Gaussian input, Z-matrix of N, CA and C with variables (Angstrom, degrees):
# hf/3-21g

backbone

0 1
 N
 C     1     B1
 C     2     B2     1     A1
 N     3     B3     2     A2     1     D1
 C     4     B4     3     A3     2     D2
 C     5     B5     4     A4     3     D3
 N     6     B6     5     A5     4     D4
 C     7     B7     6     A6     5     D5
 C     8     B8     7     A7     6     D6
 N     9     B9     8     A8     7     D7
 C    10    B10     9     A9     8     D8
 C    11    B11    10    A10     9     D9
 N    12    B12    11    A11    10    D10
 C    13    B13    12    A12    11    D11
 C    14    B14    13    A13    12    D12
 N    15    B15    14    A14    13    D13
 C    16    B16    15    A15    14    D14
 C    17    B17    16    A16    15    D15
 N    18    B18    17    A17    16    D16
 C    19    B19    18    A18    17    D17
 C    20    B20    19    A19    18    D18
 N    21    B21    20    A20    19    D19
 C    22    B22    21    A21    20    D20
 C    23    B23    22    A22    21    D21
 N    24    B24    23    A23    22    D22
 C    25    B25    24    A24    23    D23
 C    26    B26    25    A25    24    D24
 N    27    B27    26    A26    25    D25
 C    28    B28    27    A27    26    D26
 C    29    B29    28    A28    27    D27
 N    30    B30    29    A29    28    D28
 C    31    B31    30    A30    29    D29
 C    32    B32    31    A31    30    D30
 N    33    B33    32    A32    31    D31
 C    34    B34    33    A33    32    D32
 C    35    B35    34    A34    33    D33
 N    36    B36    35    A35    34    D34
 C    37    B37    36    A36    35    D35
 C    38    B38    37    A37    36    D36
 N    39    B39    38    A38    37    D37
 C    40    B40    39    A39    38    D38
 C    41    B41    40    A40    39    D39
 N    42    B42    41    A41    40    D40
 C    43    B43    42    A42    41    D41
 C    44    B44    43    A43    42    D42
 N    45    B45    44    A44    43    D43
 C    46    B46    45    A45    44    D44
 C    47    B47    46    A46    45    D45
 N    48    B48    47    A47    46    D46
 C    49    B49    48    A48    47    D47
 C    50    B50    49    A49    48    D48
 N    51    B51    50    A50    49    D49
 C    52    B52    51    A51    50    D50
 C    53    B53    52    A52    51    D51
 N    54    B54    53    A53    52    D52
 C    55    B55    54    A54    53    D53
 C    56    B56    55    A55    54    D54
 N    57    B57    56    A56    55    D55
 C    58    B58    57    A57    56    D56
 C    59    B59    58    A58    57    D57
 N    60    B60    59    A59    58    D58
 C    61    B61    60    A60    59    D59
 C    62    B62    61    A61    60    D60
 N    63    B63    62    A62    61    D61
 C    64    B64    63    A63    62    D62
 C    65    B65    64    A64    63    D63
 N    66    B66    65    A65    64    D64
 C    67    B67    66    A66    65    D65
 C    68    B68    67    A67    66    D66
 N    69    B69    68    A68    67    D67
 C    70    B70    69    A69    68    D68
 C    71    B71    70    A70    69    D69
 N    72    B72    71    A71    70    D70
 C    73    B73    72    A72    71    D71
 C    74    B74    73    A73    72    D72
 N    75    B75    74    A74    73    D73
 C    76    B76    75    A75    74    D74
 C    77    B77    76    A76    75    D75
 N    78    B78    77    A77    76    D76
 C    79    B79    78    A78    77    D77
 C    80    B80    79    A79    78    D78
 N    81    B81    80    A80    79    D79
 C    82    B82    81    A81    80    D80
 C    83    B83    82    A82    81    D81
 N    84    B84    83    A83    82    D82
 C    85    B85    84    A84    83    D83
 C    86    B86    85    A85    84    D84
 N    87    B87    86    A86    85    D85
 C    88    B88    87    A87    86    D86
 C    89    B89    88    A88    87    D87
 N    90    B90    89    A89    88    D88
 C    91    B91    90    A90    89    D89
 C    92    B92    91    A91    90    D90
 N    93    B93    92    A92    91    D91
 C    94    B94    93    A93    92    D92
 C    95    B95    94    A94    93    D93
 N    96    B96    95    A95    94    D94
 C    97    B97    96    A96    95    D95
 C    98    B98    97    A97    96    D96
 N    99    B99    98    A98    97    D97
 C   100   B100    99    A99    98    D98
 C   101   B101   100   A100    99    D99
 N   102   B102   101   A101   100   D100
 C   103   B103   102   A102   101   D101
 C   104   B104   103   A103   102   D102
 N   105   B105   104   A104   103   D103
 C   106   B106   105   A105   104   D104
 C   107   B107   106   A106   105   D105
 N   108   B108   107   A107   106   D106
 C   109   B109   108   A108   107   D107
 C   110   B110   109   A109   108   D108
 N   111   B111   110   A110   109   D109
 C   112   B112   111   A111   110   D110
 C   113   B113   112   A112   111   D111
 N   114   B114   113   A113   112   D112
 C   115   B115   114   A114   113   D113
 C   116   B116   115   A115   114   D114
 N   117   B117   116   A116   115   D115
 C   118   B118   117   A117   116   D116
 C   119   B119   118   A118   117   D117
 N   120   B120   119   A119   118   D118
 C   121   B121   120   A120   119   D119
 C   122   B122   121   A121   120   D120
 N   123   B123   122   A122   121   D121
 C   124   B124   123   A123   122   D122
 C   125   B125   124   A124   123   D123
 N   126   B126   125   A125   124   D124
 C   127   B127   126   A126   125   D125
 C   128   B128   127   A127   126   D126
 N   129   B129   128   A128   127   D127
 C   130   B130   129   A129   128   D128
 C   131   B131   130   A130   129   D129
 N   132   B132   131   A131   130   D130
 C   133   B133   132   A132   131   D131
 C   134   B134   133   A133   132   D132
 N   135   B135   134   A134   133   D133
 C   136   B136   135   A135   134   D134
 C   137   B137   136   A136   135   D135
 N   138   B138   137   A137   136   D136
 C   139   B139   138   A138   137   D137
 C   140   B140   139   A139   138   D138
 N   141   B141   140   A140   139   D139
 C   142   B142   141   A141   140   D140
 C   143   B143   142   A142   141   D141
 N   144   B144   143   A143   142   D142
 C   145   B145   144   A144   143   D143
 C   146   B146   145   A145   144   D144
 N   147   B147   146   A146   145   D145
 C   148   B148   147   A147   146   D146
 C   149   B149   148   A148   147   D147
 N   150   B150   149   A149   148   D148
 C   151   B151   150   A150   149   D149
 C   152   B152   151   A151   150   D150
 N   153   B153   152   A152   151   D151
 C   154   B154   153   A153   152   D152
 C   155   B155   154   A154   153   D153
 N   156   B156   155   A155   154   D154
 C   157   B157   156   A156   155   D155
 C   158   B158   157   A157   156   D156
 N   159   B159   158   A158   157   D157
 C   160   B160   159   A159   158   D158
 C   161   B161   160   A160   159   D159
 N   162   B162   161   A161   160   D160
 C   163   B163   162   A162   161   D161
 C   164   B164   163   A163   162   D162
 N   165   B165   164   A164   163   D163
 C   166   B166   165   A165   164   D164
 C   167   B167   166   A166   165   D165
 N   168   B168   167   A167   166   D166
 C   169   B169   168   A168   167   D167
 C   170   B170   169   A169   168   D168
 N   171   B171   170   A170   169   D169
 C   172   B172   171   A171   170   D170
 C   173   B173   172   A172   171   D171
 N   174   B174   173   A173   172   D172
 C   175   B175   174   A174   173   D173
 C   176   B176   175   A175   174   D174
 N   177   B177   176   A176   175   D175
 C   178   B178   177   A177   176   D176
 C   179   B179   178   A178   177   D177
 N   180   B180   179   A179   178   D178
 C   181   B181   180   A180   179   D179
 C   182   B182   181   A181   180   D180
 N   183   B183   182   A182   181   D181
 C   184   B184   183   A183   182   D182
 C   185   B185   184   A184   183   D183
 N   186   B186   185   A185   184   D184
 C   187   B187   186   A186   185   D185
 C   188   B188   187   A187   186   D186
 N   189   B189   188   A188   187   D187
 C   190   B190   189   A189   188   D188
 C   191   B191   190   A190   189   D189
 N   192   B192   191   A191   190   D190
 C   193   B193   192   A192   191   D191
 C   194   B194   193   A193   192   D192
 N   195   B195   194   A194   193   D193
 C   196   B196   195   A195   194   D194
 C   197   B197   196   A196   195   D195
 N   198   B198   197   A197   196   D196
 C   199   B199   198   A198   197   D197
 C   200   B200   199   A199   198   D198
 N   201   B201   200   A200   199   D199
 C   202   B202   201   A201   200   D200
 C   203   B203   202   A202   201   D201
 N   204   B204   203   A203   202   D202
 C   205   B205   204   A204   203   D203
 C   206   B206   205   A205   204   D204
 N   207   B207   206   A206   205   D205
 C   208   B208   207   A207   206   D206
 C   209   B209   208   A208   207   D207
 N   210   B210   209   A209   208   D208
 C   211   B211   210   A210   209   D209
 C   212   B212   211   A211   210   D210
 N   213   B213   212   A212   211   D211
 C   214   B214   213   A213   212   D212
 C   215   B215   214   A214   213   D213
 N   216   B216   215   A215   214   D214
 C   217   B217   216   A216   215   D215
 C   218   B218   217   A217   216   D216
 N   219   B219   218   A218   217   D217
 C   220   B220   219   A219   218   D218
 C   221   B221   220   A220   219   D219
 N   222   B222   221   A221   220   D220
 C   223   B223   222   A222   221   D221
 C   224   B224   223   A223   222   D222
 N   225   B225   224   A224   223   D223
 C   226   B226   225   A225   224   D224
 C   227   B227   226   A226   225   D225
 N   228   B228   227   A227   226   D226
 C   229   B229   228   A228   227   D227
 C   230   B230   229   A229   228   D228
 N   231   B231   230   A230   229   D229
 C   232   B232   231   A231   230   D230
 C   233   B233   232   A232   231   D231
 N   234   B234   233   A233   232   D232
 C   235   B235   234   A234   233   D233
 C   236   B236   235   A235   234   D234
 N   237   B237   236   A236   235   D235
 C   238   B238   237   A237   236   D236
 C   239   B239   238   A238   237   D237
 N   240   B240   239   A239   238   D238
 C   241   B241   240   A240   239   D239
 C   242   B242   241   A241   240   D240
 N   243   B243   242   A242   241   D241
 C   244   B244   243   A243   242   D242
 C   245   B245   244   A244   243   D243
 N   246   B246   245   A245   244   D244
 C   247   B247   246   A246   245   D245
 C   248   B248   247   A247   246   D246
 N   249   B249   248   A248   247   D247
 C   250   B250   249   A249   248   D248
 C   251   B251   250   A250   249   D249
 N   252   B252   251   A251   250   D250
 C   253   B253   252   A252   251   D251
 C   254   B254   253   A253   252   D252
 N   255   B255   254   A254   253   D253
 C   256   B256   255   A255   254   D254
 C   257   B257   256   A256   255   D255

   B1=1.4561
   B2=1.5184
   B3=1.3239
   B4=1.4703
   B5=1.5160
   B6=1.3177
   B7=1.4700
   B8=1.5191
   B9=1.3252
   B10=1.4620
   B11=1.5211
   B12=1.3245
   B13=1.4600
   B14=1.5218
   B15=1.3221
   B16=1.4731
   B17=1.5355
   B18=1.3231
   B19=1.4669
   B20=1.5267
   B21=1.3325
   B22=1.4590
   B23=1.5285
   B24=1.3242
   B25=1.4637
   B26=1.5242
   B27=1.3241
   B28=1.4735
   B29=1.5099
   B30=1.3257
   B31=1.4659
   B32=1.5338
   B33=1.3275
   B34=1.4615
   B35=1.5261
   B36=1.3294
   B37=1.4657
   B38=1.5248
   B39=1.2980
   B40=1.4556
   B41=1.5113
   B42=1.3376
   B43=1.4549
   B44=1.5164
   B45=1.3194
   B46=1.4568
   B47=1.5184
   B48=1.3308
   B49=1.4614
   B50=1.5219
   B51=1.3289
   B52=1.4631
   B53=1.5278
   B54=1.3315
   B55=1.4736
   B56=1.5277
   B57=1.3204
   B58=1.4669
   B59=1.5267
   B60=1.3100
   B61=1.4590
   B62=1.5245
   B63=1.3304
   B64=1.4625
   B65=1.5214
   B66=1.3168
   B67=1.4730
   B68=1.5250
   B69=1.3202
   B70=1.4607
   B71=1.5222
   B72=1.3293
   B73=1.4673
   B74=1.5219
   B75=1.3334
   B76=1.4625
   B77=1.5203
   B78=1.3354
   B79=1.4672
   B80=1.5236
   B81=1.3220
   B82=1.4640
   B83=1.5219
   B84=1.3268
   B85=1.4576
   B86=1.5190
   B87=1.3272
   B88=1.4575
   B89=1.5248
   B90=1.3384
   B91=1.4622
   B92=1.5217
   B93=1.3148
   B94=1.4698
   B95=1.5277
   B96=1.3149
   B97=1.4667
   B98=1.5235
   B99=1.3365
   B100=1.4642
   B101=1.5238
   B102=1.3271
   B103=1.4611
   B104=1.5238
   B105=1.3173
   B106=1.4592
   B107=1.5263
   B108=1.3060
   B109=1.4520
   B110=1.5190
   B111=1.3195
   B112=1.4608
   B113=1.5250
   B114=1.3184
   B115=1.4678
   B116=1.5241
   B117=1.3340
   B118=1.4657
   B119=1.5218
   B120=1.3153
   B121=1.4604
   B122=1.5162
   B123=1.3166
   B124=1.4637
   B125=1.5208
   B126=1.3279
   B127=1.4624
   B128=1.5295
   B129=1.3348
   B130=1.4601
   B131=1.5265
   B132=1.3198
   B133=1.4638
   B134=1.5203
   B135=1.3125
   B136=1.4668
   B137=1.5227
   B138=1.3290
   B139=1.4665
   B140=1.5279
   B141=1.3380
   B142=1.4670
   B143=1.5248
   B144=1.3077
   B145=1.4671
   B146=1.5231
   B147=1.3168
   B148=1.4669
   B149=1.5238
   B150=1.3041
   B151=1.4576
   B152=1.5127
   B153=1.3343
   B154=1.4609
   B155=1.5140
   B156=1.3003
   B157=1.4682
   B158=1.5200
   B159=1.3370
   B160=1.4596
   B161=1.5229
   B162=1.3233
   B163=1.4539
   B164=1.5238
   B165=1.3405
   B166=1.4588
   B167=1.5196
   B168=1.3333
   B169=1.4550
   B170=1.5184
   B171=1.3127
   B172=1.4543
   B173=1.5070
   B174=1.2919
   B175=1.4597
   B176=1.5210
   B177=1.3229
   B178=1.4646
   B179=1.5194
   B180=1.3263
   B181=1.4727
   B182=1.5253
   B183=1.3371
   B184=1.4596
   B185=1.5230
   B186=1.3170
   B187=1.4566
   B188=1.5185
   B189=1.3085
   B190=1.4651
   B191=1.5337
   B192=1.3240
   B193=1.4649
   B194=1.5259
   B195=1.3128
   B196=1.4591
   B197=1.5187
   B198=1.3260
   B199=1.4579
   B200=1.5173
   B201=1.3112
   B202=1.4600
   B203=1.5203
   B204=1.3129
   B205=1.4584
   B206=1.5126
   B207=1.3117
   B208=1.4602
   B209=1.5206
   B210=1.3268
   B211=1.4553
   B212=1.5156
   B213=1.3127
   B214=1.4595
   B215=1.5340
   B216=1.3148
   B217=1.4612
   B218=1.5240
   B219=1.3301
   B220=1.4604
   B221=1.5288
   B222=1.3214
   B223=1.4632
   B224=1.5198
   B225=1.3349
   B226=1.4562
   B227=1.5187
   B228=1.3186
   B229=1.4552
   B230=1.5278
   B231=1.3216
   B232=1.4631
   B233=1.5190
   B234=1.3220
   B235=1.4641
   B236=1.5140
   B237=1.3057
   B238=1.4547
   B239=1.5236
   B240=1.3289
   B241=1.4622
   B242=1.5307
   B243=1.3281
   B244=1.4545
   B245=1.5224
   B246=1.3330
   B247=1.4643
   B248=1.5199
   B249=1.3069
   B250=1.4545
   B251=1.5318
   B252=1.3100
   B253=1.4513
   B254=1.5253
   B255=1.3298
   B256=1.4794
   B257=1.5089
   A1=109.73
   A2=115.72
   A3=118.20
   A4=111.15
   A5=117.45
   A6=119.23
   A7=111.28
   A8=118.42
   A9=121.07
   A10=110.00
   A11=115.93
   A12=120.56
   A13=110.74
   A14=116.71
   A15=121.92
   A16=110.26
   A17=116.28
   A18=120.67
   A19=111.25
   A20=117.04
   A21=120.70
   A22=111.18
   A23=116.80
   A24=120.18
   A25=110.57
   A26=117.43
   A27=119.84
   A28=110.95
   A29=117.04
   A30=120.62
   A31=110.43
   A32=117.31
   A33=121.29
   A34=111.56
   A35=116.67
   A36=121.77
   A37=112.25
   A38=117.55
   A39=120.96
   A40=113.33
   A41=118.25
   A42=122.21
   A43=115.09
   A44=118.86
   A45=121.65
   A46=112.61
   A47=115.25
   A48=120.95
   A49=113.54
   A50=117.80
   A51=120.74
   A52=109.79
   A53=117.47
   A54=119.05
   A55=110.27
   A56=117.01
   A57=120.46
   A58=113.16
   A59=117.45
   A60=120.84
   A61=107.66
   A62=116.17
   A63=121.33
   A64=109.71
   A65=118.53
   A66=120.03
   A67=110.55
   A68=116.49
   A69=121.70
   A70=114.33
   A71=117.70
   A72=120.88
   A73=112.30
   A74=115.39
   A75=121.57
   A76=110.76
   A77=115.98
   A78=122.02
   A79=108.17
   A80=115.93
   A81=121.99
   A82=107.63
   A83=116.54
   A84=122.63
   A85=107.77
   A86=116.17
   A87=122.01
   A88=106.64
   A89=115.25
   A90=120.95
   A91=108.85
   A92=115.94
   A93=121.50
   A94=110.38
   A95=116.66
   A96=121.86
   A97=112.36
   A98=117.70
   A99=119.28
   A100=110.81
   A101=117.77
   A102=121.93
   A103=111.93
   A104=116.03
   A105=121.76
   A106=108.82
   A107=116.78
   A108=121.05
   A109=112.23
   A110=115.84
   A111=121.83
   A112=110.51
   A113=117.29
   A114=120.74
   A115=111.63
   A116=117.25
   A117=120.24
   A118=111.14
   A119=117.31
   A120=121.01
   A121=111.74
   A122=117.03
   A123=119.79
   A124=111.93
   A125=117.20
   A126=120.28
   A127=108.80
   A128=116.61
   A129=120.16
   A130=110.85
   A131=117.51
   A132=120.60
   A133=111.99
   A134=117.30
   A135=119.95
   A136=112.27
   A137=117.06
   A138=121.26
   A139=112.20
   A140=118.26
   A141=121.68
   A142=109.64
   A143=115.35
   A144=120.32
   A145=110.15
   A146=116.89
   A147=121.56
   A148=108.42
   A149=115.92
   A150=120.43
   A151=113.70
   A152=117.13
   A153=121.27
   A154=111.85
   A155=115.55
   A156=121.52
   A157=110.25
   A158=114.05
   A159=121.60
   A160=107.66
   A161=116.08
   A162=121.98
   A163=108.25
   A164=116.39
   A165=121.88
   A166=108.16
   A167=116.49
   A168=122.58
   A169=108.14
   A170=116.58
   A171=119.37
   A172=111.53
   A173=114.75
   A174=122.67
   A175=107.17
   A176=116.55
   A177=119.95
   A178=113.35
   A179=117.68
   A180=121.49
   A181=111.56
   A182=117.24
   A183=120.51
   A184=110.29
   A185=114.54
   A186=120.04
   A187=110.47
   A188=115.73
   A189=121.84
   A190=108.87
   A191=117.44
   A192=119.50
   A193=111.26
   A194=115.60
   A195=120.63
   A196=107.72
   A197=115.89
   A198=122.15
   A199=107.84
   A200=115.96
   A201=120.31
   A202=108.49
   A203=116.53
   A204=121.22
   A205=110.57
   A206=115.68
   A207=122.33
   A208=109.07
   A209=115.31
   A210=120.97
   A211=109.27
   A212=116.00
   A213=121.07
   A214=109.18
   A215=116.43
   A216=120.69
   A217=112.03
   A218=117.98
   A219=120.11
   A220=112.78
   A221=117.70
   A222=121.29
   A223=108.31
   A224=116.66
   A225=121.61
   A226=113.63
   A227=118.82
   A228=120.19
   A229=111.50
   A230=117.19
   A231=121.22
   A232=112.22
   A233=116.94
   A234=120.30
   A235=111.66
   A236=113.98
   A237=122.67
   A238=110.91
   A239=115.75
   A240=120.20
   A241=109.78
   A242=117.18
   A243=121.15
   A244=110.10
   A245=116.68
   A246=120.91
   A247=112.53
   A248=117.19
   A249=121.52
   A250=111.39
   A251=117.00
   A252=120.30
   A253=113.22
   A254=117.22
   A255=119.32
   A256=108.68
   D1=165.62
   D2=178.62
   D3=-65.74
   D4=-29.12
   D5=-179.79
   D6=-72.93
   D7=-32.53
   D8=173.05
   D9=-65.80
   D10=-40.34
   D11=176.39
   D12=-62.47
   D13=-42.90
   D14=178.50
   D15=-57.28
   D16=-45.95
   D17=179.75
   D18=-62.68
   D19=-41.52
   D20=179.00
   D21=-64.92
   D22=-42.06
   D23=179.90
   D24=-66.72
   D25=-37.80
   D26=176.31
   D27=-63.44
   D28=-41.94
   D29=179.20
   D30=-63.05
   D31=-40.19
   D32=178.38
   D33=-67.25
   D34=-26.62
   D35=178.36
   D36=-86.44
   D37=1.25
   D38=-179.88
   D39=90.50
   D40=6.96
   D41=175.48
   D42=74.22
   D43=13.05
   D44=-179.03
   D45=-74.83
   D46=-170.29
   D47=-178.59
   D48=-86.84
   D49=-9.28
   D50=179.76
   D51=-66.27
   D52=144.95
   D53=177.35
   D54=-58.13
   D55=131.00
   D56=-174.45
   D57=-83.27
   D58=59.27
   D59=177.45
   D60=-79.49
   D61=119.77
   D62=-178.39
   D63=-134.75
   D64=120.63
   D65=176.68
   D66=-76.20
   D67=90.36
   D68=-174.40
   D69=-102.01
   D70=-29.29
   D71=-168.10
   D72=-123.63
   D73=146.25
   D74=172.79
   D75=-82.01
   D76=-29.80
   D77=-179.13
   D78=-135.13
   D79=133.83
   D80=173.16
   D81=-122.42
   D82=127.61
   D83=178.12
   D84=-110.60
   D85=123.26
   D86=176.80
   D87=-107.41
   D88=100.26
   D89=179.65
   D90=-85.56
   D91=153.31
   D92=-176.90
   D93=54.94
   D94=41.10
   D95=-176.55
   D96=-65.11
   D97=-19.64
   D98=177.06
   D99=-74.99
   D100=-20.68
   D101=176.67
   D102=-99.91
   D103=-9.11
   D104=-178.14
   D105=-94.22
   D106=134.11
   D107=-179.79
   D108=-76.40
   D109=159.67
   D110=179.42
   D111=-60.00
   D112=-47.00
   D113=-177.10
   D114=-60.07
   D115=-42.81
   D116=177.88
   D117=-64.56
   D118=-38.96
   D119=179.67
   D120=-65.62
   D121=-30.88
   D122=179.27
   D123=-64.20
   D124=-27.72
   D125=175.24
   D126=-62.82
   D127=-48.08
   D128=179.10
   D129=-64.07
   D130=-40.08
   D131=-179.01
   D132=-66.10
   D133=-26.54
   D134=179.78
   D135=-72.69
   D136=-5.01
   D137=179.63
   D138=-105.02
   D139=6.98
   D140=-179.67
   D141=-85.56
   D142=132.27
   D143=176.15
   D144=-70.10
   D145=157.46
   D146=175.44
   D147=-57.66
   D148=131.59
   D149=-177.83
   D150=81.94
   D151=1.65
   D152=179.59
   D153=-74.26
   D154=176.58
   D155=-178.66
   D156=-123.07
   D157=150.97
   D158=178.03
   D159=-126.62
   D160=134.52
   D161=178.79
   D162=-121.51
   D163=119.02
   D164=176.40
   D165=-102.51
   D166=124.06
   D167=177.61
   D168=-116.63
   D169=133.36
   D170=179.32
   D171=-178.29
   D172=179.92
   D173=179.60
   D174=-128.64
   D175=111.81
   D176=-176.90
   D177=-70.64
   D178=-3.33
   D179=176.99
   D180=-92.80
   D181=-5.44
   D182=178.31
   D183=-80.23
   D184=172.99
   D185=175.73
   D186=-65.52
   D187=148.88
   D188=176.37
   D189=-73.42
   D190=168.30
   D191=176.90
   D192=-58.54
   D193=147.64
   D194=177.05
   D195=-83.25
   D196=120.31
   D197=-177.84
   D198=-126.61
   D199=130.56
   D200=178.13
   D201=-87.01
   D202=117.44
   D203=-179.81
   D204=130.95
   D205=171.27
   D206=178.36
   D207=-114.96
   D208=128.18
   D209=-178.21
   D210=-134.48
   D211=158.54
   D212=177.89
   D213=-60.80
   D214=146.78
   D215=-178.29
   D216=-61.94
   D217=-30.57
   D218=-178.46
   D219=-91.26
   D220=5.91
   D221=178.24
   D222=-83.77
   D223=89.14
   D224=-171.92
   D225=-72.75
   D226=-12.10
   D227=179.31
   D228=-60.99
   D229=-26.81
   D230=-177.59
   D231=-102.72
   D232=9.86
   D233=-179.78
   D234=-100.12
   D235=-163.34
   D236=-178.37
   D237=-75.59
   D238=136.86
   D239=176.47
   D240=-65.27
   D241=-38.20
   D242=179.58
   D243=-60.51
   D244=-47.53
   D245=179.82
   D246=-65.98
   D247=-37.85
   D248=-177.24
   D249=-69.84
   D250=-46.92
   D251=-175.17
   D252=-86.40
   D253=-16.50
   D254=177.55
   D255=-70.82

């Protein structure tokens, strides 16, 4: 999961408070991107090497990510990663 990746990147950074951005992968695949939120996807994107590739797979006809709270309809940070990046 992206949260497991986040923990690994923090450990590689020494566990400090700095954002754990680590260029680890040449290719990142985000499956079920229509159910994955933008913020969660940014964790995976922070692990792409310069010149790397990202593949978003999803179905835009599925339900959007479940988010607790009320946000503006145009606030894409809380929407689907597939919809945002498509």
